PDB file with one MODEL, atoms N, CA, C and O in Angstrom:
MODEL        1
ATOM      1  N   MET A   1     200.301 206.517  49.150  1.00  0.00           N
ATOM      2  CA  MET A   1     199.951 205.214  49.671  1.00  0.00           C
ATOM      3  C   MET A   1     200.100 205.224  51.189  1.00  0.00           C
ATOM      4  O   MET A   1     201.047 205.800  51.725  1.00  0.00           O
ATOM      5  N   LEU A   2     199.161 204.583  51.871  1.00  0.00           N
ATOM      6  CA  LEU A   2     199.229 204.484  53.319  1.00  0.00           C
ATOM      7  C   LEU A   2     200.328 203.529  53.731  1.00  0.00           C
ATOM      8  O   LEU A   2     200.627 202.569  53.020  1.00  0.00           O
ATOM      9  N   SER A   3     200.918 203.789  54.864  1.00  0.00           N
ATOM     10  CA  SER A   3     202.034 202.969  55.333  1.00  0.00           C
ATOM     11  C   SER A   3     201.579 201.715  56.059  1.00  0.00           C
ATOM     12  O   SER A   3     202.349 200.758  56.149  1.00  0.00           O
ATOM     13  N   PHE A   4     200.376 201.683  56.572  1.00  0.00           N
ATOM     14  CA  PHE A   4     199.890 200.596  57.410  1.00  0.00           C
ATOM     15  C   PHE A   4     200.710 200.465  58.683  1.00  0.00           C
ATOM     16  O   PHE A   4     200.776 199.377  59.255  1.00  0.00           O
ATOM     17  N   ASN A   5     201.336 201.540  59.144  1.00  0.00           N
ATOM     18  CA  ASN A   5     202.171 201.457  60.333  1.00  0.00           C
ATOM     19  C   ASN A   5     201.649 202.314  61.471  1.00  0.00           C
ATOM     20  O   ASN A   5     202.430 202.725  62.328  1.00  0.00           O
ATOM     21  N   SER A   6     200.363 202.595  61.507  1.00  0.00           N
ATOM     22  CA  SER A   6     199.818 203.397  62.590  1.00  0.00           C
ATOM     23  C   SER A   6     198.532 202.768  63.117  1.00  0.00           C
ATOM     24  O   SER A   6     198.018 201.799  62.559  1.00  0.00           O
ATOM     25  N   TYR A   7     198.041 203.328  64.176  1.00  0.00           N
ATOM     26  CA  TYR A   7     196.787 202.857  64.750  1.00  0.00           C
ATOM     27  C   TYR A   7     195.618 203.403  63.938  1.00  0.00           C
ATOM     28  O   TYR A   7     195.730 204.460  63.318  1.00  0.00           O
ATOM     29  N   GLY A   8     194.505 202.689  63.942  1.00  0.00           N
ATOM     30  CA  GLY A   8     193.264 203.210  63.414  1.00  0.00           C
ATOM     31  C   GLY A   8     192.976 202.930  61.958  1.00  0.00           C
ATOM     32  O   GLY A   8     191.867 203.210  61.503  1.00  0.00           O
ATOM     33  N   GLU A   9     193.913 202.395  61.209  1.00  0.00           N
ATOM     34  CA  GLU A   9     193.646 202.104  59.814  1.00  0.00           C
ATOM     35  C   GLU A   9     192.724 200.893  59.698  1.00  0.00           C
ATOM     36  O   GLU A   9     192.787 199.964  60.502  1.00  0.00           O
ATOM     37  N   SER A  10     191.875 200.926  58.685  1.00  0.00           N
ATOM     38  CA  SER A  10     190.984 199.807  58.426  1.00  0.00           C
ATOM     39  C   SER A  10     191.074 199.415  56.960  1.00  0.00           C
ATOM     40  O   SER A  10     191.308 200.248  56.085  1.00  0.00           O
ATOM     41  N   VAL A  11     190.882 198.129  56.717  1.00  0.00           N
ATOM     42  CA  VAL A  11     190.799 197.598  55.364  1.00  0.00           C
ATOM     43  C   VAL A  11     189.413 196.989  55.240  1.00  0.00           C
ATOM     44  O   VAL A  11     189.058 196.089  56.002  1.00  0.00           O
ATOM     45  N   VAL A  12     188.625 197.474  54.282  1.00  0.00           N
ATOM     46  CA  VAL A  12     187.277 196.974  54.058  1.00  0.00           C
ATOM     47  C   VAL A  12     187.272 196.249  52.715  1.00  0.00           C
ATOM     48  O   VAL A  12     187.666 196.810  51.693  1.00  0.00           O
ATOM     49  N   CYS A  13     186.817 194.990  52.731  1.00  0.00           N
ATOM     50  CA  CYS A  13     186.916 194.149  51.536  1.00  0.00           C
ATOM     51  C   CYS A  13     185.580 193.482  51.226  1.00  0.00           C
ATOM     52  O   CYS A  13     184.725 193.310  52.096  1.00  0.00           O
ATOM     53  N   TYR A  14     185.436 193.120  49.973  1.00  0.00           N
ATOM     54  CA  TYR A  14     184.326 192.272  49.560  1.00  0.00           C
ATOM     55  C   TYR A  14     184.897 191.058  48.844  1.00  0.00           C
ATOM     56  O   TYR A  14     185.943 191.129  48.198  1.00  0.00           O
ATOM     57  N   TYR A  15     184.188 189.943  48.973  1.00  0.00           N
ATOM     58  CA  TYR A  15     184.572 188.704  48.313  1.00  0.00           C
ATOM     59  C   TYR A  15     183.985 188.666  46.912  1.00  0.00           C
ATOM     60  O   TYR A  15     182.971 189.306  46.632  1.00  0.00           O
ATOM     61  N   ILE A  16     184.634 187.906  46.034  1.00  0.00           N
ATOM     62  CA  ILE A  16     184.105 187.637  44.700  1.00  0.00           C
ATOM     63  C   ILE A  16     183.996 186.119  44.563  1.00  0.00           C
ATOM     64  O   ILE A  16     185.009 185.421  44.524  1.00  0.00           O
ATOM     65  N   TYR A  17     182.754 185.605  44.489  1.00  0.00           N
ATOM     66  CA  TYR A  17     182.502 184.169  44.348  1.00  0.00           C
ATOM     67  C   TYR A  17     182.066 183.886  42.917  1.00  0.00           C
ATOM     68  O   TYR A  17     181.029 184.383  42.479  1.00  0.00           O
ATOM     69  N   ASN A  18     182.835 183.104  42.192  1.00  0.00           N
ATOM     70  CA  ASN A  18     182.489 182.737  40.818  1.00  0.00           C
ATOM     71  C   ASN A  18     182.079 183.951  39.985  1.00  0.00           C
ATOM     72  O   ASN A  18     181.118 183.889  39.218  1.00  0.00           O
ATOM     73  N   GLY A  19     182.801 185.035  40.137  1.00  0.00           N
ATOM     74  CA  GLY A  19     182.538 186.251  39.373  1.00  0.00           C
ATOM     75  C   GLY A  19     181.447 187.141  39.933  1.00  0.00           C
ATOM     76  O   GLY A  19     181.173 188.203  39.374  1.00  0.00           O
ATOM     77  N   VAL A  20     180.814 186.727  41.032  1.00  0.00           N
ATOM     78  CA  VAL A  20     179.728 187.504  41.638  1.00  0.00           C
ATOM     79  C   VAL A  20     180.251 188.181  42.904  1.00  0.00           C
ATOM     80  O   VAL A  20     180.849 187.532  43.763  1.00  0.00           O
ATOM     81  N   VAL A  21     180.022 189.485  43.010  1.00  0.00           N
ATOM     82  CA  VAL A  21     180.473 190.255  44.165  1.00  0.00           C
ATOM     83  C   VAL A  21     179.537 190.011  45.340  1.00  0.00           C
ATOM     84  O   VAL A  21     178.323 190.172  45.215  1.00  0.00           O
ATOM     85  N   SER A  22     180.094 189.627  46.472  1.00  0.00           N
ATOM     86  CA  SER A  22     179.319 189.385  47.686  1.00  0.00           C
ATOM     87  C   SER A  22     178.825 190.702  48.270  1.00  0.00           C
ATOM     88  O   SER A  22     179.504 191.725  48.179  1.00  0.00           O
ATOM     89  N   GLU A  23     177.657 190.672  48.859  1.00  0.00           N
ATOM     90  CA  GLU A  23     177.122 191.854  49.530  1.00  0.00           C
ATOM     91  C   GLU A  23     177.702 192.020  50.936  1.00  0.00           C
ATOM     92  O   GLU A  23     177.606 193.096  51.527  1.00  0.00           O
ATOM     93  N   ASN A  24     178.300 190.959  51.464  1.00  0.00           N
ATOM     94  CA  ASN A  24     178.875 191.005  52.807  1.00  0.00           C
ATOM     95  C   ASN A  24     180.274 191.598  52.762  1.00  0.00           C
ATOM     96  O   ASN A  24     181.139 191.110  52.035  1.00  0.00           O
ATOM     97  N   LEU A  25     180.493 192.643  53.534  1.00  0.00           N
ATOM     98  CA  LEU A  25     181.805 193.276  53.616  1.00  0.00           C
ATOM     99  C   LEU A  25     182.579 192.699  54.783  1.00  0.00           C
ATOM    100  O   LEU A  25     182.002 192.348  55.812  1.00  0.00           O
ATOM    101  N   LYS A  26     183.891 192.602  54.620  1.00  0.00           N
ATOM    102  CA  LYS A  26     184.786 192.135  55.670  1.00  0.00           C
ATOM    103  C   LYS A  26     185.661 193.313  56.066  1.00  0.00           C
ATOM    104  O   LYS A  26     186.260 193.950  55.200  1.00  0.00           O
ATOM    105  N   THR A  27     185.746 193.614  57.352  1.00  0.00           N
ATOM    106  CA  THR A  27     186.535 194.746  57.824  1.00  0.00           C
ATOM    107  C   THR A  27     187.630 194.269  58.760  1.00  0.00           C
ATOM    108  O   THR A  27     187.384 193.525  59.710  1.00  0.00           O
ATOM    109  N   TYR A  28     188.840 194.713  58.472  1.00  0.00           N
ATOM    110  CA  TYR A  28     190.003 194.443  59.325  1.00  0.00           C
ATOM    111  C   TYR A  28     190.498 195.789  59.832  1.00  0.00           C
ATOM    112  O   TYR A  28     190.869 196.651  59.036  1.00  0.00           O
ATOM    113  N   LYS A  29     190.509 195.980  61.151  1.00  0.00           N
ATOM    114  CA  LYS A  29     190.897 197.250  61.749  1.00  0.00           C
ATOM    115  C   LYS A  29     192.199 197.088  62.519  1.00  0.00           C
ATOM    116  O   LYS A  29     192.324 196.212  63.375  1.00  0.00           O
ATOM    117  N   ARG A  30     193.172 197.950  62.201  1.00  0.00           N
ATOM    118  CA  ARG A  30     194.473 197.876  62.890  1.00  0.00           C
ATOM    119  C   ARG A  30     194.293 198.253  64.354  1.00  0.00           C
ATOM    120  O   ARG A  30     193.617 199.225  64.692  1.00  0.00           O
ATOM    121  N   ASP A  31     194.920 197.453  65.209  1.00  0.00           N
ATOM    122  CA  ASP A  31     194.954 197.722  66.644  1.00  0.00           C
ATOM    123  C   ASP A  31     196.377 197.439  67.115  1.00  0.00           C
ATOM    124  O   ASP A  31     196.678 196.344  67.590  1.00  0.00           O
ATOM    125  N   GLY A  32     197.240 198.431  66.979  1.00  0.00           N
ATOM    126  CA  GLY A  32     198.642 198.267  67.354  1.00  0.00           C
ATOM    127  C   GLY A  32     199.370 197.357  66.392  1.00  0.00           C
ATOM    128  O   GLY A  32     199.465 197.660  65.203  1.00  0.00           O
ATOM    129  N   ASP A  33     199.891 196.234  66.893  1.00  0.00           N
ATOM    130  CA  ASP A  33     200.658 195.324  66.056  1.00  0.00           C
ATOM    131  C   ASP A  33     199.815 194.172  65.518  1.00  0.00           C
ATOM    132  O   ASP A  33     200.362 193.155  65.091  1.00  0.00           O
ATOM    133  N   LYS A  34     198.492 194.318  65.533  1.00  0.00           N
ATOM    134  CA  LYS A  34     197.572 193.311  65.006  1.00  0.00           C
ATOM    135  C   LYS A  34     196.462 194.014  64.229  1.00  0.00           C
ATOM    136  O   LYS A  34     196.316 195.235  64.295  1.00  0.00           O
ATOM    137  N   PHE A  35     195.691 193.230  63.502  1.00  0.00           N
ATOM    138  CA  PHE A  35     194.445 193.701  62.916  1.00  0.00           C
ATOM    139  C   PHE A  35     193.330 192.902  63.574  1.00  0.00           C
ATOM    140  O   PHE A  35     193.519 191.735  63.920  1.00  0.00           O
ATOM    141  N   MET A  36     192.180 193.518  63.745  1.00  0.00           N
ATOM    142  CA  MET A  36     191.047 192.848  64.361  1.00  0.00           C
ATOM    143  C   MET A  36     189.988 192.547  63.297  1.00  0.00           C
ATOM    144  O   MET A  36     189.669 193.388  62.456  1.00  0.00           O
ATOM    145  N   ASP A  37     189.455 191.330  63.357  1.00  0.00           N
ATOM    146  CA  ASP A  37     188.323 190.904  62.545  1.00  0.00           C
ATOM    147  C   ASP A  37     187.190 190.696  63.541  1.00  0.00           C
ATOM    148  O   ASP A  37     187.079 189.638  64.160  1.00  0.00           O
ATOM    149  N   ARG A  38     186.353 191.715  63.687  1.00  0.00           N
ATOM    150  CA  ARG A  38     185.397 191.798  64.793  1.00  0.00           C
ATOM    151  C   ARG A  38     186.176 191.725  66.095  1.00  0.00           C
ATOM    152  O   ARG A  38     186.955 192.632  66.384  1.00  0.00           O
ATOM    153  N   GLN A  39     185.993 190.675  66.893  1.00  0.00           N
ATOM    154  CA  GLN A  39     186.738 190.579  68.145  1.00  0.00           C
ATOM    155  C   GLN A  39     187.956 189.670  68.035  1.00  0.00           C
ATOM    156  O   GLN A  39     188.653 189.461  69.028  1.00  0.00           O
ATOM    157  N   TYR A  40     188.229 189.123  66.845  1.00  0.00           N
ATOM    158  CA  TYR A  40     189.327 188.171  66.667  1.00  0.00           C
ATOM    159  C   TYR A  40     190.591 188.857  66.154  1.00  0.00           C
ATOM    160  O   TYR A  40     190.540 189.554  65.141  1.00  0.00           O
ATOM    161  N   PRO A  41     191.726 188.673  66.834  1.00  0.00           N
ATOM    162  CA  PRO A  41     192.976 189.279  66.374  1.00  0.00           C
ATOM    163  C   PRO A  41     193.631 188.457  65.266  1.00  0.00           C
ATOM    164  O   PRO A  41     193.640 187.226  65.303  1.00  0.00           O
ATOM    165  N   LEU A  42     194.177 189.165  64.283  1.00  0.00           N
ATOM    166  CA  LEU A  42     194.966 188.532  63.231  1.00  0.00           C
ATOM    167  C   LEU A  42     196.384 189.057  63.335  1.00  0.00           C
ATOM    168  O   LEU A  42     196.607 190.267  63.378  1.00  0.00           O
ATOM    169  N   ASP A  43     197.347 188.136  63.375  1.00  0.00           N
ATOM    170  CA  ASP A  43     198.750 188.522  63.443  1.00  0.00           C
ATOM    171  C   ASP A  43     199.220 189.058  62.096  1.00  0.00           C
ATOM    172  O   ASP A  43     198.795 188.583  61.043  1.00  0.00           O
ATOM    173  N   ILE A  44     200.094 190.042  62.142  1.00  0.00           N
ATOM    174  CA  ILE A  44     200.702 190.582  60.932  1.00  0.00           C
ATOM    175  C   ILE A  44     201.938 189.739  60.627  1.00  0.00           C
ATOM    176  O   ILE A  44     202.886 189.713  61.411  1.00  0.00           O
ATOM    177  N   VAL A  45     201.925 189.051  59.487  1.00  0.00           N
ATOM    178  CA  VAL A  45     203.042 188.209  59.069  1.00  0.00           C
ATOM    179  C   VAL A  45     203.982 189.007  58.176  1.00  0.00           C
ATOM    180  O   VAL A  45     205.199 188.965  58.359  1.00  0.00           O
ATOM    181  N   ILE A  46     203.424 189.734  57.210  1.00  0.00           N
ATOM    182  CA  ILE A  46     204.190 190.607  56.311  1.00  0.00           C
ATOM    183  C   ILE A  46     203.463 191.937  56.226  1.00  0.00           C
ATOM    184  O   ILE A  46     202.242 191.976  56.072  1.00  0.00           O
ATOM    185  N   ASP A  47     204.207 193.019  56.326  1.00  0.00           N
ATOM    186  CA  ASP A  47     203.643 194.362  56.164  1.00  0.00           C
ATOM    187  C   ASP A  47     204.734 195.231  55.558  1.00  0.00           C
ATOM    188  O   ASP A  47     205.557 195.803  56.272  1.00  0.00           O
ATOM    189  N   ASN A  48     204.731 195.324  54.229  1.00  0.00           N
ATOM    190  CA  ASN A  48     205.716 196.160  53.555  1.00  0.00           C
ATOM    191  C   ASN A  48     205.011 197.043  52.531  1.00  0.00           C
ATOM    192  O   ASN A  48     203.785 197.145  52.561  1.00  0.00           O
ATOM    193  N   SER A  49     205.733 197.669  51.648  1.00  0.00           N
ATOM    194  CA  SER A  49     205.113 198.593  50.699  1.00  0.00           C
ATOM    195  C   SER A  49     204.272 197.883  49.646  1.00  0.00           C
ATOM    196  O   SER A  49     203.457 198.517  48.976  1.00  0.00           O
ATOM    197  N   GLU A  50     204.461 196.580  49.492  1.00  0.00           N
ATOM    198  CA  GLU A  50     203.751 195.820  48.461  1.00  0.00           C
ATOM    199  C   GLU A  50     202.581 194.991  49.001  1.00  0.00           C
ATOM    200  O   GLU A  50     201.525 194.910  48.375  1.00  0.00           O
ATOM    201  N   VAL A  51     202.785 194.374  50.178  1.00  0.00           N
ATOM    202  CA  VAL A  51     201.876 193.324  50.640  1.00  0.00           C
ATOM    203  C   VAL A  51     201.560 193.470  52.122  1.00  0.00           C
ATOM    204  O   VAL A  51     202.412 193.845  52.927  1.00  0.00           O
ATOM    205  N   LEU A  52     200.313 193.164  52.459  1.00  0.00           N
ATOM    206  CA  LEU A  52     199.912 192.963  53.848  1.00  0.00           C
ATOM    207  C   LEU A  52     199.409 191.531  53.946  1.00  0.00           C
ATOM    208  O   LEU A  52     198.466 191.154  53.249  1.00  0.00           O
ATOM    209  N   LEU A  53     200.038 190.723  54.815  1.00  0.00           N
ATOM    210  CA  LEU A  53     199.613 189.347  55.033  1.00  0.00           C
ATOM    211  C   LEU A  53     199.260 189.182  56.503  1.00  0.00           C
ATOM    212  O   LEU A  53     200.088 189.406  57.386  1.00  0.00           O
ATOM    213  N   LEU A  54     198.013 188.786  56.749  1.00  0.00           N
ATOM    214  CA  LEU A  54     197.523 188.559  58.107  1.00  0.00           C
ATOM    215  C   LEU A  54     197.244 187.077  58.291  1.00  0.00           C
ATOM    216  O   LEU A  54     196.909 186.372  57.339  1.00  0.00           O
ATOM    217  N   GLU A  55     197.387 186.608  59.539  1.00  0.00           N
ATOM    218  CA  GLU A  55     197.175 185.199  59.831  1.00  0.00           C
ATOM    219  C   GLU A  55     196.402 185.041  61.134  1.00  0.00           C
ATOM    220  O   GLU A  55     196.646 185.739  62.118  1.00  0.00           O
ATOM    221  N   GLU A  56     195.464 184.104  61.105  1.00  0.00           N
ATOM    222  CA  GLU A  56     194.714 183.729  62.307  1.00  0.00           C
ATOM    223  C   GLU A  56     194.790 182.209  62.424  1.00  0.00           C
ATOM    224  O   GLU A  56     194.430 181.487  61.495  1.00  0.00           O
ATOM    225  N   VAL A  57     195.261 181.733  63.573  1.00  0.00           N
ATOM    226  CA  VAL A  57     195.453 180.301  63.775  1.00  0.00           C
ATOM    227  C   VAL A  57     194.407 179.801  64.774  1.00  0.00           C
ATOM    228  O   VAL A  57     194.259 180.340  65.870  1.00  0.00           O
ATOM    229  N   PHE A  58     193.691 178.763  64.365  1.00  0.00           N
ATOM    230  CA  PHE A  58     192.703 178.105  65.203  1.00  0.00           C
ATOM    231  C   PHE A  58     193.228 176.713  65.566  1.00  0.00           C
ATOM    232  O   PHE A  58     194.257 176.282  65.045  1.00  0.00           O
ATOM    233  N   ASP A  59     192.533 176.020  66.448  1.00  0.00           N
ATOM    234  CA  ASP A  59     192.905 174.637  66.784  1.00  0.00           C
ATOM    235  C   ASP A  59     192.777 173.723  65.572  1.00  0.00           C
ATOM    236  O   ASP A  59     193.503 172.734  65.464  1.00  0.00           O
ATOM    237  N   TYR A  60     191.869 174.039  64.668  1.00  0.00           N
ATOM    238  CA  TYR A  60     191.525 173.147  63.567  1.00  0.00           C
ATOM    239  C   TYR A  60     191.851 173.722  62.179  1.00  0.00           C
ATOM    240  O   TYR A  60     191.701 173.018  61.180  1.00  0.00           O
ATOM    241  N   ALA A  61     192.293 174.985  62.097  1.00  0.00           N
ATOM    242  CA  ALA A  61     192.507 175.601  60.789  1.00  0.00           C
ATOM    243  C   ALA A  61     193.410 176.822  60.906  1.00  0.00           C
ATOM    244  O   ALA A  61     193.665 177.334  61.996  1.00  0.00           O
ATOM    245  N   VAL A  62     193.887 177.272  59.741  1.00  0.00           N
ATOM    246  CA  VAL A  62     194.656 178.509  59.636  1.00  0.00           C
ATOM    247  C   VAL A  62     193.989 179.368  58.572  1.00  0.00           C
ATOM    248  O   VAL A  62     193.638 178.879  57.498  1.00  0.00           O
ATOM    249  N   PHE A  63     193.817 180.655  58.876  1.00  0.00           N
ATOM    250  CA  PHE A  63     193.230 181.601  57.924  1.00  0.00           C
ATOM    251  C   PHE A  63     194.284 182.629  57.544  1.00  0.00           C
ATOM    252  O   PHE A  63     194.962 183.179  58.413  1.00  0.00           O
ATOM    253  N   HIS A  64     194.424 182.892  56.241  1.00  0.00           N
ATOM    254  CA  HIS A  64     195.318 183.931  55.749  1.00  0.00           C
ATOM    255  C   HIS A  64     194.532 184.953  54.942  1.00  0.00           C
ATOM    256  O   HIS A  64     193.652 184.603  54.155  1.00  0.00           O
ATOM    257  N   PHE A  65     194.864 186.219  55.150  1.00  0.00           N
ATOM    258  CA  PHE A  65     194.354 187.314  54.330  1.00  0.00           C
ATOM    259  C   PHE A  65     195.566 187.998  53.734  1.00  0.00           C
ATOM    260  O   PHE A  65     196.454 188.433  54.468  1.00  0.00           O
ATOM    261  N   MET A  66     195.619 188.103  52.399  1.00  0.00           N
ATOM    262  CA  MET A  66     196.745 188.753  51.726  1.00  0.00           C
ATOM    263  C   MET A  66     196.220 189.862  50.834  1.00  0.00           C
ATOM    264  O   MET A  66     195.337 189.647  50.003  1.00  0.00           O
ATOM    265  N   LEU A  67     196.778 191.058  51.019  1.00  0.00           N
ATOM    266  CA  LEU A  67     196.372 192.241  50.262  1.00  0.00           C
ATOM    267  C   LEU A  67     197.545 192.762  49.449  1.00  0.00           C
ATOM    268  O   LEU A  67     198.628 192.991  49.989  1.00  0.00           O
ATOM    269  N   ASN A  68     197.334 192.949  48.155  1.00  0.00           N
ATOM    270  CA  ASN A  68     198.280 193.661  47.310  1.00  0.00           C
ATOM    271  C   ASN A  68     197.978 195.141  47.523  1.00  0.00           C
ATOM    272  O   ASN A  68     196.926 195.618  47.097  1.00  0.00           O
ATOM    273  N   LYS A  69     198.867 195.865  48.164  1.00  0.00           N
ATOM    274  CA  LYS A  69     198.598 197.255  48.541  1.00  0.00           C
ATOM    275  C   LYS A  69     198.481 198.187  47.337  1.00  0.00           C
ATOM    276  O   LYS A  69     197.842 199.234  47.430  1.00  0.00           O
ATOM    277  N   LYS A  70     199.084 197.825  46.219  1.00  0.00           N
ATOM    278  CA  LYS A  70     199.027 198.690  45.041  1.00  0.00           C
ATOM    279  C   LYS A  70     197.739 198.510  44.253  1.00  0.00           C
ATOM    280  O   LYS A  70     197.126 199.491  43.832  1.00  0.00           O
ATOM    281  N   THR A  71     197.323 197.266  44.050  1.00  0.00           N
ATOM    282  CA  THR A  71     196.124 197.000  43.247  1.00  0.00           C
ATOM    283  C   THR A  71     194.861 196.894  44.098  1.00  0.00           C
ATOM    284  O   THR A  71     193.748 196.971  43.578  1.00  0.00           O
ATOM    285  N   LYS A  72     195.037 196.716  45.415  1.00  0.00           N
ATOM    286  CA  LYS A  72     193.944 196.504  46.377  1.00  0.00           C
ATOM    287  C   LYS A  72     193.228 195.173  46.163  1.00  0.00           C
ATOM    288  O   LYS A  72     192.127 194.969  46.675  1.00  0.00           O
ATOM    289  N   GLU A  73     193.852 194.265  45.406  1.00  0.00           N
ATOM    290  CA  GLU A  73     193.312 192.917  45.251  1.00  0.00           C
ATOM    291  C   GLU A  73     193.680 192.097  46.476  1.00  0.00           C
ATOM    292  O   GLU A  73     194.742 192.282  47.071  1.00  0.00           O
ATOM    293  N   ALA A  74     192.777 191.178  46.847  1.00  0.00           N
ATOM    294  CA  ALA A  74     192.983 190.395  48.061  1.00  0.00           C
ATOM    295  C   ALA A  74     192.722 188.921  47.805  1.00  0.00           C
ATOM    296  O   ALA A  74     192.020 188.543  46.868  1.00  0.00           O
ATOM    297  N   ARG A  75     193.311 188.101  48.669  1.00  0.00           N
ATOM    298  CA  ARG A  75     193.068 186.666  48.656  1.00  0.00           C
ATOM    299  C   ARG A  75     192.775 186.251  50.092  1.00  0.00           C
ATOM    300  O   ARG A  75     193.498 186.624  51.016  1.00  0.00           O
ATOM    301  N   PHE A  76     191.711 185.477  50.270  1.00  0.00           N
ATOM    302  CA  PHE A  76     191.289 184.954  51.560  1.00  0.00           C
ATOM    303  C   PHE A  76     191.447 183.433  51.488  1.00  0.00           C
ATOM    304  O   PHE A  76     190.842 182.798  50.624  1.00  0.00           O
ATOM    305  N   THR A  77     192.246 182.837  52.376  1.00  0.00           N
ATOM    306  CA  THR A  77     192.499 181.398  52.310  1.00  0.00           C
ATOM    307  C   THR A  77     192.320 180.766  53.688  1.00  0.00           C
ATOM    308  O   THR A  77     192.874 181.232  54.684  1.00  0.00           O
ATOM    309  N   SER A  78     191.541 179.705  53.716  1.00  0.00           N
ATOM    310  CA  SER A  78     191.330 178.926  54.930  1.00  0.00           C
ATOM    311  C   SER A  78     191.868 177.521  54.678  1.00  0.00           C
ATOM    312  O   SER A  78     191.484 176.869  53.708  1.00  0.00           O
ATOM    313  N   MET A  79     192.765 177.055  55.561  1.00  0.00           N
ATOM    314  CA  MET A  79     193.390 175.745  55.381  1.00  0.00           C
ATOM    315  C   MET A  79     193.119 174.854  56.580  1.00  0.00           C
ATOM    316  O   MET A  79     193.279 175.260  57.731  1.00  0.00           O
ATOM    317  N   LYS A  80     192.711 173.645  56.284  1.00  0.00           N
ATOM    318  CA  LYS A  80     192.584 172.588  57.277  1.00  0.00           C
ATOM    319  C   LYS A  80     193.449 171.429  56.802  1.00  0.00           C
ATOM    320  O   LYS A  80     193.965 171.469  55.685  1.00  0.00           O
ATOM    321  N   VAL A  81     193.617 170.407  57.615  1.00  0.00           N
ATOM    322  CA  VAL A  81     194.440 169.264  57.235  1.00  0.00           C
ATOM    323  C   VAL A  81     193.916 168.627  55.948  1.00  0.00           C
ATOM    324  O   VAL A  81     194.703 168.215  55.095  1.00  0.00           O
ATOM    325  N   ASP A  82     192.602 168.545  55.804  1.00  0.00           N
ATOM    326  CA  ASP A  82     192.033 167.835  54.662  1.00  0.00           C
ATOM    327  C   ASP A  82     191.418 168.740  53.597  1.00  0.00           C
ATOM    328  O   ASP A  82     190.790 168.241  52.663  1.00  0.00           O
ATOM    329  N   SER A  83     191.583 170.060  53.718  1.00  0.00           N
ATOM    330  CA  SER A  83     190.986 170.931  52.701  1.00  0.00           C
ATOM    331  C   SER A  83     191.609 172.325  52.697  1.00  0.00           C
ATOM    332  O   SER A  83     192.166 172.787  53.693  1.00  0.00           O
ATOM    333  N   ILE A  84     191.493 172.974  51.548  1.00  0.00           N
ATOM    334  CA  ILE A  84     191.889 174.382  51.389  1.00  0.00           C
ATOM    335  C   ILE A  84     190.772 175.078  50.642  1.00  0.00           C
ATOM    336  O   ILE A  84     190.285 174.580  49.627  1.00  0.00           O
ATOM    337  N   HIS A  85     190.364 176.242  51.152  1.00  0.00           N
ATOM    338  CA  HIS A  85     189.359 177.056  50.479  1.00  0.00           C
ATOM    339  C   HIS A  85     189.945 178.446  50.284  1.00  0.00           C
ATOM    340  O   HIS A  85     190.525 179.020  51.206  1.00  0.00           O
ATOM    341  N   SER A  86     189.791 178.985  49.078  1.00  0.00           N
ATOM    342  CA  SER A  86     190.385 180.285  48.782  1.00  0.00           C
ATOM    343  C   SER A  86     189.420 181.112  47.949  1.00  0.00           C
ATOM    344  O   SER A  86     188.777 180.595  47.036  1.00  0.00           O
ATOM    345  N   ASP A  87     189.321 182.399  48.266  1.00  0.00           N
ATOM    346  CA  ASP A  87     188.484 183.340  47.514  1.00  0.00           C
ATOM    347  C   ASP A  87     189.314 184.573  47.194  1.00  0.00           C
ATOM    348  O   ASP A  87     190.319 184.845  47.851  1.00  0.00           O
ATOM    349  N   ILE A  88     188.892 185.309  46.188  1.00  0.00           N
ATOM    350  CA  ILE A  88     189.523 186.578  45.865  1.00  0.00           C
ATOM    351  C   ILE A  88     188.592 187.706  46.250  1.00  0.00           C
ATOM    352  O   ILE A  88     187.421 187.471  46.545  1.00  0.00           O
ATOM    353  N   GLY A  89     189.098 188.934  46.251  1.00  0.00           N
ATOM    354  CA  GLY A  89     188.279 190.079  46.574  1.00  0.00           C
ATOM    355  C   GLY A  89     189.001 191.374  46.237  1.00  0.00           C
ATOM    356  O   GLY A  89     190.128 191.370  45.743  1.00  0.00           O
ATOM    357  N   LYS A  90     188.338 192.457  46.512  1.00  0.00           N
ATOM    358  CA  LYS A  90     188.901 193.800  46.343  1.00  0.00           C
ATOM    359  C   LYS A  90     188.678 194.542  47.650  1.00  0.00           C
ATOM    360  O   LYS A  90     187.712 194.285  48.368  1.00  0.00           O
ATOM    361  N   CYS A  91     189.588 195.471  47.952  1.00  0.00           N
ATOM    362  CA  CYS A  91     189.538 196.165  49.231  1.00  0.00           C
ATOM    363  C   CYS A  91     189.694 197.668  49.044  1.00  0.00           C
ATOM    364  O   CYS A  91     190.199 198.143  48.027  1.00  0.00           O
ATOM    365  N   GLU A  92     189.248 198.395  50.051  1.00  0.00           N
ATOM    366  CA  GLU A  92     189.483 199.821  50.176  1.00  0.00           C
ATOM    367  C   GLU A  92     190.204 200.042  51.503  1.00  0.00           C
ATOM    368  O   GLU A  92     189.977 199.318  52.472  1.00  0.00           O
ATOM    369  N   ILE A  93     191.063 201.034  51.535  1.00  0.00           N
ATOM    370  CA  ILE A  93     191.808 201.354  52.735  1.00  0.00           C
ATOM    371  C   ILE A  93     191.221 202.625  53.323  1.00  0.00           C
ATOM    372  O   ILE A  93     191.134 203.650  52.647  1.00  0.00           O
ATOM    373  N   LEU A  94     190.821 202.554  54.585  1.00  0.00           N
ATOM    374  CA  LEU A  94     190.256 203.704  55.291  1.00  0.00           C
ATOM    375  C   LEU A  94     191.188 204.085  56.424  1.00  0.00           C
ATOM    376  O   LEU A  94     191.882 203.230  56.974  1.00  0.00           O
ATOM    377  N   ASP A  95     191.209 205.367  56.780  1.00  0.00           N
ATOM    378  CA  ASP A  95     192.012 205.739  57.947  1.00  0.00           C
ATOM    379  C   ASP A  95     191.230 206.630  58.879  1.00  0.00           C
ATOM    380  O   ASP A  95     191.747 207.042  59.918  1.00  0.00           O
TER     381      ASP A  95
ENDMDL
END
């Protein structure tokens, strides 16, 4: 299992909407003590042998990405004051 403690690692994920696999891939690339989503940095909240939890805070919302490192299952959650949206997915780890 990868440690997620070095530069250059990437996590590539796909969303699953109502049982249908999305064709759009999401890539998170480690850059030091953060992961990048295109040009946007995501802070590492938890990074241990079981879980990777990333967070991106906007003026109007908070986004969380949580990866189970053993099963490679993921959860994508966007929260606003008046709503929460959450999707599941599967990921691959590249180095």
